[in-house]
C-alpha positions as CSV (number, residue, x, y, z in Angstrom):
1,M,-31.6,-47.6,-56.7
2,S,-31.5,-50.7,-54.7
3,R,-34.4,-53.0,-54.3
4,A,-34.5,-52.7,-50.5
5,F,-34.7,-48.9,-50.7
6,R,-37.6,-49.1,-53.2
7,N,-39.5,-51.3,-50.8
8,R,-39.1,-48.7,-47.9
9,I,-40.5,-45.7,-50.0
10,P,-44.2,-46.5,-49.4
11,F,-43.7,-46.7,-45.6
12,L,-41.8,-43.3,-45.6
13,L,-44.6,-41.6,-47.5
14,V,-47.3,-43.0,-45.2
15,G,-45.3,-41.7,-42.1
16,I,-45.1,-38.2,-43.6
17,A,-48.8,-38.2,-44.3
18,I,-49.8,-39.3,-40.8
19,S,-47.5,-36.6,-39.2
20,A,-49.0,-33.8,-41.4
21,L,-52.6,-35.0,-40.5
22,F,-51.8,-35.0,-36.8
23,F,-50.3,-31.5,-36.6
24,H,-53.2,-30.1,-38.8
25,T,-55.8,-31.7,-36.5
26,F,-54.1,-30.8,-33.2
27,P,-52.3,-27.5,-33.5
28,I,-49.9,-26.4,-30.7
29,V,-51.1,-23.4,-28.7
30,A,-48.6,-21.3,-26.8
31,D,-49.1,-21.5,-23.0
32,S,-49.2,-18.0,-21.6
33,S,-48.2,-19.2,-18.2
34,E,-44.7,-20.0,-19.4
35,P,-42.1,-17.2,-19.1
36,S,-41.0,-15.5,-22.3
37,A,-37.7,-16.2,-23.8
38,T,-36.4,-12.6,-23.4
39,L,-33.3,-11.7,-21.6
40,P,-33.6,-11.0,-17.8
41,T,-33.9,-7.3,-16.8
42,R,-30.6,-5.8,-15.7
43,R,-30.6,-4.8,-12.0
44,V,-28.8,-1.8,-10.5
45,L,-28.4,-0.8,-6.9
46,L,-31.4,1.3,-5.6
47,E,-33.0,1.6,-9.0
48,D,-35.7,4.2,-9.1
49,S,-39.1,2.9,-10.2
50,S,-39.7,5.9,-12.4
51,Y,-36.7,4.9,-14.5
52,A,-38.5,1.8,-15.8
53,T,-41.6,3.8,-17.0
54,K,-39.8,6.9,-18.3
55,A,-37.3,5.7,-20.8
56,T,-36.6,9.2,-21.9
57,S,-36.0,10.7,-18.5
58,K,-32.6,11.0,-16.9
59,P,-32.0,8.2,-14.3
60,D,-31.2,9.0,-10.7
61,V,-27.7,8.6,-9.4
62,V,-27.1,5.1,-8.3
63,R,-26.1,5.0,-4.6
64,V,-24.2,2.3,-2.9
65,P,-25.6,1.4,0.6
66,G,-23.6,2.7,3.5
67,G,-22.8,-0.7,4.7
68,V,-21.0,-1.6,1.5
69,K,-17.3,-0.8,1.8
70,G,-14.5,-0.6,-0.8
71,R,-12.0,-3.4,-1.3
72,R,-9.5,-3.8,1.5
73,K,-6.1,-2.5,0.6
74,R,-3.2,-4.9,0.7
75,I,-0.1,-3.0,1.9
76,V,3.5,-4.0,2.5
77,V,5.5,-2.1,5.2
78,T,9.3,-2.6,5.0
79,G,10.8,-2.0,8.4
80,G,7.4,-2.6,9.9
81,A,8.7,-4.1,13.2
82,G,10.6,-0.9,14.0
83,F,9.7,2.1,16.1
84,V,7.8,4.1,13.5
85,G,6.9,1.2,11.3
86,S,5.0,-0.7,14.0
87,H,2.9,2.3,14.9
88,L,2.0,2.7,11.2
89,V,1.1,-1.0,11.1
90,D,-1.2,-0.5,14.1
91,R,-3.0,2.3,12.2
92,L,-3.4,0.4,9.0
93,I,-4.7,-2.7,10.7
94,E,-7.2,-0.5,12.6
95,R,-8.4,0.9,9.2
96,G,-9.1,-2.7,8.1
97,D,-6.3,-3.0,5.6
98,S,-4.3,-6.2,5.0
99,V,-0.7,-5.6,6.0
100,I,2.5,-7.5,5.2
101,V,5.5,-6.5,7.3
102,I,9.0,-7.1,6.0
103,D,11.9,-6.7,8.5
104,N,15.3,-8.2,9.0
105,M,15.1,-7.5,12.7
106,F,18.4,-5.5,12.8
107,T,16.8,-2.7,14.7
108,G,13.2,-3.9,14.5
109,R,11.7,-6.1,17.3
110,K,9.1,-8.8,17.0
111,E,7.6,-7.6,20.2
112,N,6.4,-4.4,18.5
113,V,4.0,-6.4,16.3
114,L,3.4,-9.4,18.5
115,H,-0.2,-8.3,19.2
116,H,-1.0,-8.7,15.5
117,L,0.3,-12.2,14.9
118,R,-3.2,-13.9,15.4
119,N,-4.9,-11.3,13.1
120,P,-5.7,-12.9,9.7
121,N,-5.0,-9.5,8.0
122,F,-1.4,-9.4,9.3
123,E,1.6,-11.2,8.0
124,L,5.3,-11.0,9.2
125,I,8.1,-11.9,6.9
126,R,11.7,-11.9,8.1
127,H,13.6,-10.6,5.0
128,D,16.3,-8.2,4.0
129,V,15.1,-5.7,1.4
130,V,18.6,-5.8,-0.1
131,E,17.4,-9.0,-1.7
132,P,14.4,-8.9,-4.1
133,I,11.0,-10.2,-3.1
134,L,7.9,-10.8,-5.1
135,L,4.5,-9.8,-3.6
136,E,1.1,-8.7,-4.9
137,V,0.1,-5.5,-3.0
138,D,-1.6,-2.2,-3.7
139,Q,0.7,0.1,-1.8
140,I,4.3,0.0,-0.5
141,Y,5.6,1.9,2.5
142,H,9.4,1.7,2.4
143,L,10.7,2.5,5.9
144,A,13.5,-0.1,6.1
145,C,16.8,1.5,7.2
146,P,18.4,2.0,10.6
147,A,17.7,5.7,11.6
148,S,19.8,6.1,14.7
149,P,23.5,7.2,14.4
150,V,24.5,4.4,16.8
151,H,22.9,1.8,14.5
152,Y,23.6,3.1,11.0
153,K,27.3,3.9,11.8
154,Y,27.7,0.3,13.1
155,N,27.8,-1.0,9.5
156,P,27.9,1.9,7.2
157,V,28.3,-0.2,4.0
158,K,25.2,-2.2,4.9
159,T,23.3,1.1,5.7
160,I,24.0,2.6,2.2
161,K,23.2,-0.8,0.6
162,T,19.8,-0.8,2.4
163,N,19.1,2.7,1.2
164,V,20.2,2.2,-2.4
165,M,19.6,-1.5,-3.3
166,G,16.6,-1.9,-0.9
167,T,14.9,1.1,-2.5
168,L,15.7,-0.1,-6.0
169,N,14.1,-3.5,-5.2
170,M,11.0,-1.9,-3.7
171,L,10.7,0.5,-6.6
172,G,11.1,-2.4,-9.0
173,L,8.3,-4.2,-7.2
174,A,6.1,-1.1,-7.4
175,K,6.7,-0.8,-11.1
176,R,6.0,-4.5,-11.7
177,I,2.6,-4.5,-9.9
178,N,1.7,-0.8,-10.4
179,A,1.6,0.0,-6.7
180,R,1.8,3.4,-5.0
181,F,5.1,3.9,-3.3
182,L,6.0,5.9,-0.1
183,L,9.6,6.5,0.8
184,T,10.4,7.6,4.3
185,S,13.3,10.0,3.9
186,T,14.9,12.2,6.6
187,S,15.8,15.7,7.6
188,E,19.4,14.5,7.3
189,V,19.2,15.0,3.5
190,Y,19.8,18.7,4.3
191,G,23.1,17.9,5.9
192,D,24.3,20.6,8.2
193,P,21.7,23.2,6.9
194,L,22.5,26.9,6.7
195,Q,18.8,27.7,6.5
196,H,16.4,27.4,9.4
197,P,13.7,26.1,9.1
198,Q,14.3,24.2,6.0
199,V,11.9,24.2,3.1
200,E,11.6,21.5,0.4
201,T,13.2,23.8,-2.2
202,Y,16.4,24.1,-0.1
203,W,19.0,21.6,-1.3
204,G,21.1,21.5,1.8
205,N,24.7,21.8,2.9
206,V,26.0,18.2,2.7
207,N,29.2,16.3,3.3
208,P,29.5,13.2,1.0
209,I,32.5,11.7,2.8
210,G,31.7,12.1,6.5
211,V,31.0,9.3,9.0
212,R,27.2,10.0,8.8
213,S,27.2,10.1,5.0
214,C,26.2,6.4,4.7
215,Y,22.8,7.5,6.0
216,D,22.5,11.1,4.6
217,E,23.7,10.3,1.1
218,G,21.9,7.0,1.0
219,K,18.6,8.7,1.6
220,R,19.4,11.4,-1.0
221,V,20.1,8.6,-3.5
222,A,16.8,6.9,-2.4
223,E,14.9,10.1,-3.1
224,T,16.7,10.4,-6.5
225,L,15.7,6.9,-7.5
226,S,12.1,7.5,-6.4
227,M,11.7,10.6,-8.5
228,D,13.5,8.9,-11.5
229,Y,11.0,6.0,-11.3
230,H,8.2,8.5,-11.1
231,R,9.3,10.5,-14.1
232,G,10.5,7.5,-16.2
233,A,8.1,4.7,-15.3
234,G,5.1,6.6,-14.1
235,I,5.2,5.2,-10.6
236,E,3.0,7.1,-8.1
237,V,5.6,8.2,-5.5
238,R,5.4,9.9,-2.1
239,I,8.4,11.1,-0.2
240,A,8.2,12.1,3.5
241,R,11.2,13.7,5.1
242,I,10.9,12.8,8.8
243,F,12.4,14.9,11.6
244,N,12.9,14.0,15.2
245,T,10.2,11.6,16.4
246,Y,9.6,10.1,19.8
247,G,7.1,7.9,21.6
248,P,6.4,4.4,22.8
249,R,8.7,1.6,21.5
250,M,11.6,3.9,20.8
251,S,14.9,2.3,21.7
252,I,16.3,3.8,24.9
253,D,19.9,3.5,23.6
254,D,19.5,4.9,20.0
255,G,21.7,7.9,20.8
256,R,19.2,10.6,19.9
257,V,18.3,13.5,22.2
258,V,14.9,12.5,23.5
259,S,16.0,8.9,24.3
260,N,19.2,10.2,25.9
261,F,17.3,12.6,28.1
262,V,14.9,9.8,29.2
263,A,17.7,7.3,29.8
264,Q,19.6,9.8,31.9
265,A,16.5,10.8,33.9
266,L,15.7,7.2,34.6
267,R,19.3,6.7,35.9
268,K,19.0,9.9,37.8
269,E,22.0,11.4,36.0
270,P,22.5,15.0,34.9
271,M,21.1,15.6,31.4
272,T,23.7,16.2,28.8
273,V,23.3,19.3,26.6
274,Y,25.8,19.4,23.7
275,G,27.3,22.7,22.4
276,D,26.1,26.0,23.8
277,G,22.5,24.9,24.2
278,K,21.2,27.2,21.6
279,Q,20.4,24.4,19.1
280,T,16.8,24.0,17.9
281,R,15.1,20.8,16.9
282,S,11.7,19.9,15.5
283,F,10.0,17.1,17.6
284,Q,6.8,15.2,16.9
285,F,5.0,12.4,18.7
286,V,4.9,9.2,16.7
287,S,1.1,8.9,16.6
288,D,1.0,12.5,15.1
289,L,3.5,11.4,12.5
290,V,1.4,8.4,11.4
291,I,-1.9,10.3,11.4
292,L,-0.9,13.6,9.9
293,V,1.8,12.5,7.4
294,F,1.7,8.8,6.4
295,L,-2.1,8.3,5.9
296,P,-2.9,11.5,4.1
297,I,0.2,11.2,1.9
298,V,-0.8,7.8,0.7
299,Y,-4.6,8.2,0.5
300,T,-4.7,11.5,-1.4
301,R,-3.0,12.8,-4.5
302,Y,-1.4,15.8,-2.7
303,Y,2.1,16.0,-1.2
304,C,2.3,16.9,2.5
305,N,4.7,19.8,3.3
């Protein structure tokens, strides 16, 4: 032991003695005004006061105030600048959802969604679904594809690529981000049907090599892909087979019966009726299509027939 350390021992002992005497003479008394060191009480919405006093009683159901809404859904609509797609976008924006429109503007028109451009919940992307795209959304409405014979026969290879590769890309996105997927199919999947009216269990009477097959067979493949992703990857899939739809924003030169009648009436020309005039068609107004098919088919777990 060094000499310097031995010289400090008396001072150390004196310090310890003085400290013991001080704490013995002036004991510390806890101040009741200070808050306890316990954890804060957990708070719940609209907690019943009886729950705090009756630990053994069953608590009331916690209610969320009416003004508190759920999280806004983020939705992508392919072909959202088209005739049907733009009306769907209107409805989704009206619901308060955040909407991303993807459209290559082949048959879509920017004017159809122009009134949403200043809305912070709306975004327009000019993109072809044949090419992949990465987004973070909750739901995917896949409408992208020309639906008029005039348009889809203009470039049949592009039409079937849109139906097959475009659907593959959107299903791949749905799988990656676990989004619910809606495919807009068509009554054309039944081909030239021998059964009227058609039911979903009817497989159709189809022609895989005709001039309209790029659209018909493309949609059939799109349905096949959707169900394979549903069965194989667990993707939540909806398929809506749309029949003849009419209403505002439809193209007057799309070659379908309603637009042809309207165009000929505006030009004061005789209305053309093909065949013997005994054909039957199912018609629906575009707002009815959006309200009665698209919204229930996405926001419930039931398929719409």
